[in-house]
C-alpha positions, -999 to +999 in steps of 0.1 A: +000+000+000+013+035-008+021+060+019-010+081+026-010+116+013-014+143+040-043+163+026-060+179+055-036+208+064-052+229+037-087+216+044-085+227+080-081+263+068-107+260+041-136+243+057-143+266+086-167+286+065-188+257+053-225+264+056-257+245+049-268+238+013-302+245+000-322+213-005-344+211-036-381+205-028-393+170-035-404+165-070-388+196-085-372+197-119-340+181-131-309+185-110-273+175-116-250+162-089-213+152-089-199+120-073-162+119-068-141+089-058-106+074-060-100+041-078-087+023-108-097+035-143-118+004-148-140+014-119-155+042-140-173+017-162-190-001-133-199+031-115-214+044-147-236+013-148-247+021-113-254+057-123-273+046-154-295+023-133-301+051-108-310+076-135-334+052-151-353+051-118-348+088-111-350+106-144-350+141-127-315+135-113-283+134-134-251+121-118-216+130-131-190+104-119-154+114-116-128+087-107-091+096-099-061+079-085-056+082-047-032+111-047-050+131-074-083+126-057-074+143-024-056+171-042-085+178-064-110+175-035-091+202-015-090+224-046-127+222-051-134+230-015-110+259-016-129+273-046-163+268-030-174+242-055-173+209-036-188+177-051-222+168-039-212+132-030-176+120-025-158+089-013-143+089+022-116+066+037-129+058+071-098+068+091-100+103+076-137+107+084-134+125+117-110+151+103-134+160+076-165+159+098-149+180+126-141+208+101-178+212+092-175+198+057-200+170+059-238+169+060-254+150+089-273+122+072-293+111+103-326+129+092-326+110+060-318+077+078-347+084+103-370+090+073-362+056+060-369+031+088-349-001+086-325+014+061-294+003+080-307-031+091-290-051+064-255-037+069-227-055+085-227-037+119-189-036+121-188-014+090-211+012+106-190+018+137-166+042+121-193+066+109-215+067+140-213+099+161-234+111+190-256+132+168-259+107+139-241+096+108-222+120+087-212+093+063-221+057+055-199+027+044-200+017+008-180-015+009-153-029+032-121-050+033-107-075+058-070-084+056-061-120+049-030-141+040-025-147+003-001-175-008+013-187-041+004-223-045+030-230-071+058-219-048+044-240-019+041-270-042+077-265-055+089-265-019+068-295-010+050-275+017+014-277+029-007-246+023-015-222+051-046-230+072-069-213+097-048-230+124-016-213+114+002-192+140+027-164+134+054-190+143+042-211+114+042-180+091+078-173+101+090-209+096+073-211+062+086-177+051+122-187+059+118-219+039+104-200+009+131-173+008+154-185-019+185-175-038+178-196-068+209-189-088+233-188-059+245-153-067+241-140-032+209-121-040+174-132-029+153-141-059+121-151-040+111-137-007+090-157+017+068-127+026+062-093+013+037-068+028+035-031+037+046-021+072+042+017+067+005+020+074-011-002+101-038-018+079-020-046+062+001-062+089+012-045+121-022-037+136-032-074+131+000-085+148-003-061+177-039-072+184-030-109+181-003-103+207-028-087+231-017-051+224-036-020+213-030+009+189-045+039+207-064+046+239-102+046+237-103+084+243-077+089+215-052+107+238-024+081+240-005+060+215-002+024+228+019+008+201+050+005+224+032-011+254+028-048+264+023-072+236+026-045+210+064-045+215+066-082+208+048-075+175+074-050+164+102-074+174+086-100+151+086-076+122+122-066+129+131-102+127+115-106+093+136-078+080+168-086+097+167-122+085+160-112+049+127-130+049+109-099+038+125-072+016+133-039+034+114-008+023+145+003+003+149-031-014+111-033-022+113+002-037+139-011-062+115-038-074+085-014-075+049-025-073+035-056-057+061-083-052+035-110-048+018-101-081+052-100-099+061-135-086+089-124-063+072-132-030+055-164-018+030-148+006+015-114+013-011-099+036-036-077+018-073-070+012-098-080-015-089-050-036-058-070-048-079-099-061-087-085-096-050-078-103-039-112-091-066-130-111-056-110-142-019-119-137-028-157-137-013-163-103-022-197-088-030-183-054-050-192-023-063-172+006-062-181+043-072-162+075-045-141+092-024-163+115-030-165+153-009-149+179-007-156+217-041-140+221-057-156+192-066-145+157-070-109+147-074-089+115-085-054+106-116-042+088-117-009+070-142+007+046-147+033+020-178+054+025-201+079+010-203+115+024-223+145+013-209+180+012-226+203+036-224+230+010-242+210-017-273+226-030-288+192-037-289+173-005-320+153-013-307+142-047-273+133-031-289+111-005-312+095-031-281+084-050-264+071-019-296+052-010-296+035-044-259+026-043-265+010-010-295-010-022-293-046-033-294-035-069-266-010-065-245-033-043-248-062-068-234-038-095-205-029-073-198-066-066-189-068-103-158-048-096-143-074-074-122-049-055-141-049-022-168-067-002-204-054-004-216-038+028-250-054+025-251-089+040-277-101+015-253-093-014-221-103+002-236-137+011-250-143-023-235-155-056-230-119-067-200-118-044-192-154-035-189-166-071-165-140-085-135-149-107-108-168-090-104-204-077-103-196-040-128-194-012-143-159-011-159-166+023-125-163+040-129-125+039-164-127+054-154-153+080-126-130+091-151-105+104-155-128+134-122-117+148-118-083+130-109-051+148-120-018+132-091+002+118-089+031+143-107+063+133-095+095+151-087+131+146-052+137+132-051+101+119-031+109+087-004+130+104-002+104+132+002+076+106+029+095+088+049+099+120+047+062+128+053+050+093+081+073+084+096+071+119+102+033+117+115+031+081+151+036+094+147+005+116+134-017+088+162-005+065+187-015+092+198+021+100+184+024+135+176+003+165+140-007+172+136+001+210+147+037+212+133+046+178+099+033+188+099+053+220+107+085+200+080+077+175+054+073+203+064+107+218+059+124+184+026+105+178+012+116+212+020+152+204-002+149+173-030+135+194-027+163+219-030+188+191-061+172+177-083+170+208 
């Protein structure tokens, strides 16, 4: 996963003047709304299909869809807010939600939810947690991802090794990764790594490892960083071992390869979400998927979502919510399941053939079953700056240029300062 772009410094200055938009009266003439999101270019086609279906049922509402890559998306979004022309509906990464909501940028959707009794009944409850505030929902989840262990079957077969199972522990992962790390041509350079994953952001590996060791990420009141306490330290020591023993490429080495080392056939295992599946299937990788390994305190994974939010300054609140409501209906969610990037937020769709029988010869249910031991990726004010301090601060350790213990202590001090500045 790429390093997150710190986008809210400008937004904090721009959004203080946000006011309420003017809602069109029900049944008034045609309106046009804009929906912005990040994603791969191919997502435009499926989203356009969602829009076409919506417009067929709502001929008085036209929706313009704009899809950008991650970095361009946030840059453009800030520019539009700065110019006073925000999109009506836009995509939100759950960890960034509180930063946007606290600056007055988002519309409270609770009145619309109250006007539609039972609207949220079919959602996976874990996905709603990030968006619920004391006075209601300022956003709603669109889809979600749980993190699982992907493995290359051909590499396991070549080594004569059994595939990962739900009973695997992190000791099993370490032992297998050692055996699958190979210098095939004996030139002193690793040709195949046992494991490759991202350790900059918490989502793909280190949060799962901390929870499985009995540690925590942040205090419930979001005032203290806990990643250096108790079992969390054991988790970092484990990661340090992966790097020091050459089982996993250091950030510097991985940067030389570029891209996804599992997809390019240079790593036997990775930990990632469902968004990687379409690329892996298209690359003809013979892969399987297993739950994240167990730690001393059992199994743990993370769950994160992309969501819908409505600009408070939109002049078309009713039309914006009508579009969201459709996209979160069974019809809309079945369309989105065609993308294959994420898991539908509606149980009825995620547990149907629309999701379970997508391309790929692996068990799609692993992602759903992982909800049983999933922790929500933390959502708190200042998240992105905090994540940058932790991710950037530990890179020298992973590259072998600094010691773990003292570096981690300094990282926590800096992270706590960010939390104190975002109360």
